[in-house]
Backbone as numpy.savetxt, mean C-alpha at the origin, in Angstrom:
# Nx Ny Nz CAx CAy CAz Cx Cy Cz
-23.13 -3.02 -7.46 -22.27 -2.84 -8.62 -22.52 -3.98 -9.61
-22.17 -3.72 -10.83 -22.33 -4.78 -11.82 -21.05 -5.60 -11.93
-21.11 -6.66 -12.70 -19.98 -7.58 -12.80 -18.71 -6.95 -13.33
-18.83 -6.03 -14.29 -17.65 -5.39 -14.87 -16.96 -4.51 -13.84
-17.73 -3.76 -13.08 -17.15 -2.89 -12.06 -16.51 -3.74 -10.96
-17.18 -4.81 -10.56 -16.61 -5.71 -9.55 -15.26 -6.25 -10.01
-15.20 -6.68 -11.24 -13.95 -7.22 -11.78 -12.87 -6.16 -11.83
-13.25 -4.95 -12.22 -12.27 -3.85 -12.29 -11.70 -3.55 -10.90
-12.57 -3.51 -9.89 -12.11 -3.26 -8.51 -11.14 -4.36 -8.08
-11.48 -5.60 -8.38 -10.63 -6.72 -7.99 -9.27 -6.66 -8.71
-9.29 -6.37 -9.99 -8.03 -6.33 -10.75 -7.16 -5.17 -10.29
-7.74 -3.99 -10.12 -6.96 -2.83 -9.67 -6.40 -3.07 -8.27
-7.22 -3.61 -7.36 -6.74 -3.91 -6.01 -5.60 -4.90 -6.03
-5.74 -5.96 -6.82 -4.69 -6.97 -6.90 -3.41 -6.40 -7.51
-3.55 -5.59 -8.55 -2.36 -4.99 -9.19 -1.62 -4.08 -8.21
-2.35 -3.30 -7.43 -1.70 -2.43 -6.44 -0.88 -3.25 -5.44
-1.48 -4.30 -4.92 -0.79 -5.15 -3.94 0.42 -5.83 -4.58
0.22 -6.40 -5.75 1.30 -7.14 -6.41 2.45 -6.23 -6.85
2.13 -5.03 -7.29 3.20 -4.09 -7.69 4.05 -3.72 -6.48
3.40 -3.44 -5.34 4.15 -3.11 -4.13 4.98 -4.31 -3.67
4.40 -5.49 -3.73 5.12 -6.71 -3.32 6.34 -6.93 -4.21
6.16 -6.80 -5.51 7.27 -6.98 -6.44 8.36 -5.94 -6.19
7.96 -4.70 -5.94 8.94 -3.65 -5.65 9.73 -3.94 -4.40
9.07 -4.44 -3.37 9.76 -4.77 -2.12 10.67 -5.99 -2.30
10.20 -6.98 -3.04 10.99 -8.20 -3.23 12.23 -7.97 -4.09
12.16 -7.05 -5.01 13.30 -6.78 -5.89 14.22 -5.71 -5.33
13.87 -5.16 -4.16 14.70 -4.14 -3.54 14.48 -2.74 -4.07
13.51 -2.57 -4.93 13.22 -1.23 -5.47 12.43 -0.38 -4.49
11.71 -1.03 -3.58 10.95 -0.32 -2.55 11.34 -0.84 -1.18
11.54 0.07 -0.25 11.74 -0.31 1.15 10.39 -0.79 1.67
10.38 -1.89 2.40 9.10 -2.43 2.88 8.37 -1.50 3.84
9.07 -0.54 4.44 8.43 0.43 5.33 8.14 1.77 4.64
8.43 1.84 3.37 8.21 3.06 2.60 6.72 3.29 2.36
6.30 4.56 2.43 4.91 4.85 2.05 4.59 4.39 0.63
5.59 4.37 -0.25 5.37 3.92 -1.62 5.09 2.43 -1.68
5.41 1.68 -0.65 5.06 0.27 -0.55 3.77 0.10 0.25
3.66 0.81 1.36 2.52 0.62 2.26 1.21 1.19 1.71
1.26 2.32 1.04 0.02 2.92 0.53 -0.65 2.06 -0.53
0.06 1.55 -1.54 -0.62 0.66 -2.49 -1.16 -0.60 -1.82
-0.44 -1.13 -0.83 -0.95 -2.28 -0.08 -2.24 -1.93 0.63
-2.27 -0.77 1.26 -3.48 -0.34 1.97 -4.65 -0.15 1.01
-4.43 0.58 -0.06 -5.51 0.86 -1.02 -6.00 -0.42 -1.70
-5.08 -1.25 -2.13 -5.47 -2.49 -2.80 -6.21 -3.44 -1.88
-5.69 -3.63 -0.68 -6.34 -4.57 0.24 -7.67 -4.02 0.74
-7.78 -2.71 0.92 -9.06 -2.13 1.34 -10.11 -2.30 0.25
-9.71 -2.11 -1.00 -10.66 -2.31 -2.11 -11.11 -3.76 -2.18
-10.18 -4.69 -2.03 -10.54 -6.10 -2.07 -11.36 -6.51 -0.85
-11.07 -5.92 0.31 -11.86 -6.21 1.51 -13.30 -5.72 1.34
-13.46 -4.53 0.78 -14.81 -4.00 0.55 -15.58 -4.89 -0.42
-14.89 -5.35 -1.45 -15.53 -6.24 -2.41 -15.91 -7.56 -1.75
-15.04 -8.07 -0.89 -15.32 -9.32 -0.19 -16.51 -9.16 0.76
-16.60 -8.01 1.40 -17.73 -7.74 2.30 -19.04 -7.74 1.52
-19.03 -7.07 0.38 -20.23 -7.03 -0.46 -20.65 -8.43 -0.90
-19.66 -9.27 -1.19 -19.94 -10.63 -1.65 -20.09 -11.64 -0.53
-19.98 -11.18 0.70 -20.08 -12.06 1.88 -19.09 -13.22 1.81
-17.88 -12.88 1.41 -16.79 -13.86 1.33 -15.93 -13.66 2.57
-16.29 -14.33 3.64 -15.74 -14.03 4.96 -14.26 -14.35 5.08
-13.80 -15.43 4.51 -12.37 -15.75 4.57 -11.53 -14.71 3.84
-12.00 -14.32 2.67 -11.31 -13.31 1.87 -11.35 -11.96 2.58
-12.49 -11.66 3.22 -12.61 -10.41 3.99 -11.61 -10.41 5.15
-11.48 -11.53 5.83 -10.52 -11.63 6.94 -9.09 -11.37 6.44
-8.73 -12.02 5.35 -7.38 -11.86 4.80 -7.13 -10.41 4.38
-7.98 -9.86 3.55 -7.76 -8.51 3.01 -7.97 -7.44 4.07
-8.92 -7.66 4.99 -9.12 -6.70 6.08 -7.91 -6.63 6.99
-7.34 -7.79 7.31 -6.14 -7.82 8.15 -4.97 -7.17 7.41
-4.86 -7.43 6.11 -3.79 -6.84 5.30 -3.91 -5.32 5.31
-5.14 -4.83 5.18 -5.36 -3.38 5.19 -5.01 -2.77 6.54
-5.39 -3.43 7.63 -5.10 -2.91 8.97 -3.59 -2.88 9.21
-2.90 -3.96 8.86 -1.45 -4.01 9.05 -0.77 -2.93 8.20
-1.23 -2.76 6.96 -0.65 -1.73 6.09 -0.89 -0.33 6.66
-2.10 -0.10 7.18 -2.41 1.20 7.76 -1.54 1.47 8.99
-1.40 0.49 9.86 -0.57 0.67 11.05 0.89 0.93 10.66
1.39 0.22 9.66 2.76 0.45 9.19 2.92 1.83 8.60
1.93 2.27 7.83 1.98 3.60 7.23 1.95 4.68 8.31
1.07 4.53 9.28 1.00 5.52 10.38 2.30 5.55 11.17
2.88 4.39 11.41 4.14 4.31 12.14 5.26 5.00 11.36
5.30 4.76 10.06 6.33 5.38 9.22 6.17 6.89 9.17
4.95 7.35 8.99 4.69 8.79 8.92 5.02 9.45 10.26
4.62 8.81 11.35 4.91 9.35 12.68 6.41 9.41 12.92
7.14 8.35 12.56 8.59 8.33 12.76 9.27 9.40 11.92
8.84 9.58 10.69 9.44 10.61 9.85 9.14 12.00 10.39
7.95 12.20 10.94 7.61 13.49 11.54 8.48 13.79 12.74
8.71 12.78 13.58 9.57 12.96 14.75 11.00 13.24 14.33
11.47 12.53 13.30 12.84 12.74 12.83 12.99 14.12 12.22
11.98 14.57 11.50 12.05 15.90 10.88 12.09 16.98 11.95
11.28 16.81 13.00 11.28 17.81 14.08 12.60 17.82 14.85
13.24 16.65 14.93 14.51 16.57 15.64 15.68 16.94 14.75
15.41 17.15 13.47 16.47 17.50 12.53 17.34 16.33 12.15
16.84 15.11 12.31 17.64 13.92 11.99 17.08 13.14 10.81
16.21 13.76 10.03 15.65 13.08 8.87 16.76 12.82 7.86
16.93 11.57 7.44 17.99 11.28 6.47 17.73 12.01 5.15
18.78 12.52 4.59 18.67 13.25 3.33 19.08 12.30 2.21
18.21 12.17 1.24 18.51 11.33 0.09 19.05 12.22 -1.01
20.04 11.72 -1.75 20.54 12.53 -2.86 19.45 12.72 -3.91
19.44 13.89 -4.49 18.47 14.21 -5.54 18.99 13.68 -6.85
18.15 12.94 -7.55 18.55 12.42 -8.85 18.33 13.50 -9.90
19.29 13.69 -10.78 19.11 14.69 -11.82 18.00 14.28 -12.78
17.27 15.25 -13.26 16.20 15.00 -14.21 16.80 15.01 -15.61
16.52 13.95 -16.34 17.04 13.86 -17.72 16.08 14.55 -18.66
16.60 15.36 -19.54 15.71 16.03 -20.50 15.06 15.00 -21.42
13.78 15.28 -21.73 12.88 14.57 -22.53 13.17 13.55 -23.44
């Protein structure tokens, strides 16, 4: 890849991770929510791939571990929700009304 594409991958990956982190820290996202875990997974995987290409081993360790932990959390959340749905105990969230345009 060229320098511009490398920079774009790094910026997008970092923004995904930081947006999820900010959402979790401000209470807007549950830390076990797929809306928190998926951006962490995608962002850290992109940064890990970039680190691998650049042979940046410390950065690869950090982002690779972040991606693995995010993936395990996401799988655990999805599995738990599937079990709860099958048991009929999935919590129901109130539907927010849609405001016209």
